[in-house]
C-alpha positions, 0 to 999 in steps of 0.5 A, a space after each residue: 268390413 262387410 259393406 266394404 267388401 261388397 263395394 269393391 266387388 261391384 266395382 270389379 264386377 261392373 268394370 269387367 262387365 264394361 270391358 267385356 262389352 267393349 271387347 265384344 263390340 270392337 274385337 271383331 272389327 279389329 280383326 277384320 281390319 287386321 286381316 281379310 283371310 277367313 282363316 286368320 280371322 278364325 284364328 284371331 277370334 279363337 285367340 280372342 276367346 281364349 284371352 277372354 277366358 284367361 282374363 276372366 279366370 285371372 280376375 275371378 281369382 283375385 276377387 275370390 282370393 281377396 275375399 277369402 283373405 278378409 274372411 280369415 282376418 275377420 275370423 282371426 279377430 273374432 277368435 282373439 276377441 273371444 279368447 279375450 272375453 273368455 279370459 276376462 270371464 274366467 278371471 273375474 273376481 266375482 262368480 258369474 252364471 248365465 241362466 235360462 229364462 223361465 222354468 228352473 233357470 238352468 245354468 247355461 254358462 259359468 266362469 272359472 271363478 264359480 267353479 273355485 267358489 262352489 268347489 265343482 268342475 265346470 261340466 258338473 257345476 253347469 249341471 247343478 240346479 239352483 237348490 243344490 247351490 243354495 242353503 236349501 232353507 227358506 228364504 235361501 232355497 230353489 223356489 226363492 232363487 227362481 223368483 229372484 231370476 224372474 224378478 230381475 227379468 221383469 223389474 230390472 237389476 237386483 241386489 241382494 244377500 244370499 246363503 249358498 252351498 259348496 260342494 262339500 256342504 258348507 254354506 257361506 254368505 254372498 252378495 248377488 247381482 242379477 240382470 237380464 240380457 239378450 245373448 244370441 237372440 235369447 234373453 238370459 239372466 246373468 248372475 255375478 256373485 261375491 263371497 262376503 263371508 269376511 265382510 259378514 264376519 267383521 260385520 258380526 264382530 262389530 255388532 258384537 263389539 257395539 252390543 258389548 259397548 252399549 251394555 257397558 255403557 248402559 250399566 256403567 256406574 259411572 255417568 256417561 254421555 255421547 255428544 257431538 264436538 261441534 255443537 254438544 248435541 246429545 247422541 245418548 246417555 246412560 242411566 248413571 247420568 240420568 240418575 245423578 242429575 235427575 234428568 229424563 232421557 228425552 230431556 237430553 237426548 237430541 238436544 245441546 247440553 251447552 244450551 242455557 235451557 239445560 245449563 249443566 255446566 255450573 261455570 262455563 269457563 270450565 267447559 271452555 278449558 275442557 274444549 281447549 285441552 281436548 283440542 290440544 291433547 284429544 283426551 281429558 282425564 280427571 278434571 274436577 268440574 261442577 255440573 248442575 242437577 236438574 233440581 239445581 243442586 251442584 254435582 262435583 265430579 272428575 270429568 274425563 273425555 275422548 274424541 271418536 267418530 260417528 259417521 261424519 261427526 266428531 263425537 266425544 264420550 264423556 265420563 263423570 265420576 261423582 265426588 260430591 260425597 267425597 269432597 264433602 267427606 274430605 271437607 269434614 275431615 279437614 274440619 275435624 283435623 282442624 278442630 283436633 289441632 285447635 284442641 292440641 294447640 290451644 295452650 300454645 295459641 294462648 301463649 302466642 296471643 299473650 306474648 302478642 298482647 304484651 307486645 301491643 301493650 308494651 309498645 303502646 305504653 312506651 308511646 305514652 311515655 314518650 308523649 309525656 316527654 314529647 319525644 315524637 320520633 320515639 312515639 312514632 317508632 313505638 306505634 310503628 312497632 305495635 302495629 307490626 305486632 298487631 299485624 302478626 296477631 291479625 295474620 294469626 287470627 285469619 289463619 285460625 279462622 281459615 283453619 277452623 272454618 275452611 270454605 273457599 279460598 279468599 284469593 288475590 292476585 300475588 306472587 307465590 315465590 316469597 310466600 313459599 319462602 316464608 312458610 318453608 323458612 318458618 316451618 324449618 326454623 330451629 331444625 337440622 334441615 338445610 334448605 335451598 330455593 331456586 325460582 324463575 327470575 319473574 315468577 308468574 302471579 297466581 290468584 291464591 289465598 296466601 294463608 291456605 297455600 301457606 298452610 299447604 306448604 307448611 304441611 309439606 315442609 313438616 312432612 319432609 322434616 318428619 322424613 329426615 329426622 336426622 337432618 337432610 337437604 330440602 330443595 324447594 323449586 319454583 318455575 313458570 311452565 307454559 301450557 304447551 310444556 305441561 304434563 300430558 295428564 294435566 290441563 294445557 294452560 300456564 301454571 306455576 310449578 312448585 316442587 319440594 324435594 327431600 332426601 329422606 328414605 322415600 315412600 313405599 310404592 304400594 303407599 304412594 297412590 294413598 298418601 292424599 287419602 284422609 286418615 291414611 298414615 304410616 306414622 304412629 302418632 300421625 293423623 293422616 290428615 296433613 297431605 289430605 289437607 294439602 290435596 284439598 287446598 290445592 284442588 280449591 285453587 284449581 291446581 294439582 298435586 302429585 308425589 314421586 318417590 324412590 325408596 332410599 332416594 327421597 321424595 318430591 312433591 309437585 304443586 301446579 298453581 294456575 297462572 292468573 289471568 291478569 298479570 301485572 305490577 302488584 301495588 306496593 305499600 308506598 303506592 297504597 299509602 299515596 292513593 288520594 281520592 274524591 267523592 262520597 263513600 258509604 260505610 256500613 257496619 254495626 260496630 261503632 269503633 270500626 266505623 270511626 276507623 274507616 271514616 278516618 282512614 277514608 277521610 285522610 285519603 281525600 273521601 267524604 264519608 257517610 256512615 250507617 249502623 244498619 242496612 235500612 239506614 244505609 239504603 236510606 242514605 243511598 236514596 237521598 244522595 241519588 235524589 240529590 244528584 250526588 250519588 255515592 262513589 263507593 260503599 263498604 258493607 259489613 256482611 253480618 249486622 245483628 237483628 237485620 239484613 247485612 251487606 249481601 242483602 242490599 248490594 242489589 238495592 244500591 246497584 239499582 239506585 246507581 249502577 255505577 256505584 263500587 261496592 266492597 264486601 267486608 267481614 271477619 270470616 275470610 271463609 265467607 264465599 262472598 269474600 272469596 268470590 265477591 263478583 259472584 254476589 254483585 260486589 266489586 271487591 272485598 276487604 277482610 277485617 280487621 284491616 289497616 289503613 294501608 289495606 284499605 287504601 290499597 283496595 280503594 286504589 285497586 277500584 279507582 286506579 285513575 285517581 292521582 295524588 292531590 297536591 294538597 295531600 292533607 285534606 280538611 281534618 273536620 269536614 262539614 256535617 253535610 259533607 260527610 253524612 251523619 256522624 256517630 256520637 263520640 261518646 259511644 263506647 265501643 263494645 267488645 271487639 267482634 270479627 263479624 
C-alpha cells in the first residue's frame, strides 16, 4: 500500500512539473500574440499567475486528501486486526503469558484466560512474579521457572508439567509450552499454559486401578495369564499359575504359550474350540480343559477367558481353576458309590445271572433235543434265543465292569434317542409314572458310551420317580441345537439337547446349586451320589448338565451332548452280516476258545487267519509275513497277556513292520483307556470282549468299507495250513472264562 501511494505521488508531481514548465515556456508567447498592449499583457500575466496558484492548490489538495484517506483506511484495518488478535488472545483455551527475556522473566502481557485460571485481574496478574504463580517448592519454584524460560530461548520450544498456585493459595497441575519470539524488535518468551488437573486425576485413578488389578492378579489363588489373541504371546502371569504348572516366570513371559516347546494344552482341539467360542461370544466361562505341567503331569481346570485391549493389541485374560483334586475326589466317590451299590445289589445280581444262565442252558438243551429229532428250524430258533439271553448277560457284565471300574467312556458314534428311550422305559417299568417322548425327526449322532449314558439317564429317571412318589408325568425331549442357538454360557458348537421334566414338588432354590455335589442329598436314605455320577459321566463326554426347578411346579434336567464330527448312516446288523473281506488277519489272545471263535468268524467272512498265544509269537508271524511279501491286512490284539507283553506293547512294532496294517485293540475291560481312545495309542479301533460274530464283522466292515460281498459267499470250510497260519491243537480244553 505504501509503495502504491508513493508511485502515484511521483506520477502526479512529475506531471505537475511538466505542465508547469510548458506553461511558463509558452504562456508569455501566447500573451504577446494575443495583445501588444503592455497593460493587457500585464493583466494576462497576473491572471496567468493566479491560475497557476489555483491549479497548484487544487492538485496539492487532491494529493494530500488521497494520502489522508489511505492512512485512515490503513489505521482502521490495523485497528480491526488488533481487535481480532486481542479477541483470539483473550478467548484462547490456554492461559497465555508474554515474558521479558532474562532477569526474572517479568510478565509483559497476559490474556483473559490467564486471569481466570489464576484468579487475578489483569493488572494484578501482570505484577506477579513467577514465584507467586508457582507452588513454591522445588522443582516448582521461581528459580526453576526462570531456568525453563532461559532454556526456551537457548534450546528452542519446551514442554513440561508444572505445579501452579492460584490467588487463593490452592495448587493445581498445568502443562506449559514455552517458545521465544521477536515482538516489537525484542525477544520475548511466550508461555501457553493448560490446566491438566482433570487429566492428572484420571491418570491417578487409572494408576490406582492398575495397581489394584495387579495386586489382585498377582495374589489371586486362581491361576491367571495375560496373552495376545493373535499369537498367544504371554505378557504376564501370576504366581498361582506358576505354582500350579511348575514353570518359572521367565519361561512364559515374552513367549507364545501355543508353541510346541511349552505345550500347555494337552489337547490342541480344546484350544481351537476355546478360540472359536471367543470369536463368537467374546467370553468363555467354565470350560473344562486339560493342561500339561512342566513335569509332564496333567492339570484339569475350569478355563475362563475374556477379551480386552492393551494398546493396539487385542489380548486375553485367562483364568484356570484347578479341579484336578476335585475330579479325583469325584472319581473316588463315584467308585465308592459303585462299590456300595454293588454290595447292596449283590443278591439281586446273582439272582439275575442265575436267571440268565438258566435261559442259556435251557435254550441250548432245547437245541440239543431238537437235533436228536433233526428239527433244524427249532434248533436255529433255540440257538437264536440262547444268543439273545447271552446278549443280555454280556450287556449286564459290561455295565458292571464300567460301574465298578469307571474310567474313560468307551464311545462309538450312534444315535442317542433310542438309547434314551430304552433307559427311561426300563427305569420306569412297573411304576405309576406316565412317560412321553418327543424328539427331532433326525436326531444327530453323538460319540457316547451307551452304558455310561444309559446309567446317567437311568439315574435321572430314578431321581424323577422319587420326586413323584404318588405318580406323575415324565416328559423326555430330544432335539438338535445348532451352535449359534446354544445358551450363551455354553460352547458355541452343535449339541443334542436332552431334557427330563417331572411334575414333582421341585427343588428348593438354596439346594439347586448343590444337587450335583457328591454326598449332597435331602433324602433320608439317599447317598448323594446319583446326580454326582450323572455330572461326572456327562463331563467325561465333554457335555454339560444343568437343572432348573420351581417349588410346586417340578424340575427339569438338561443334558447337552456334543454332536459327533462325522455324521452318516450307522451300519445295521444285516449290513454287518453281509460283510465279506479278503486277506490275512493276525489274532493274539491267551485264551484258546477266544482264538477259535475269532478264527471261525473271520474265516466265514472270507479272511485267512493266523493265531498267536503270546506277543513274541505274534511279532514273529508278522515278520515272516512281511518278509514273504504277504503282510497281514489286520491284527486283533488282546491287551493283557499273562506273563508277557500285551497288544499295547507290540502295536508300534507291527506298525513299523507294515505301516498299512490295521490293528484292533481287544479287551474285556471297557474302562481301559486304550479301548476308549484307541487311536491315541496307535490302534485303528477296538472291539470289546465278549463279542459276537456280528460285532466283529461290524468292526471289520468299518476298517475295510470298500470290500464288497463276494458272489461265492461261502468260503472253504477248512483252508490249508499255510493259508491260515499255525492253528491250535483242538485237544486243548479252554480254561475258565476270563474278560481280560
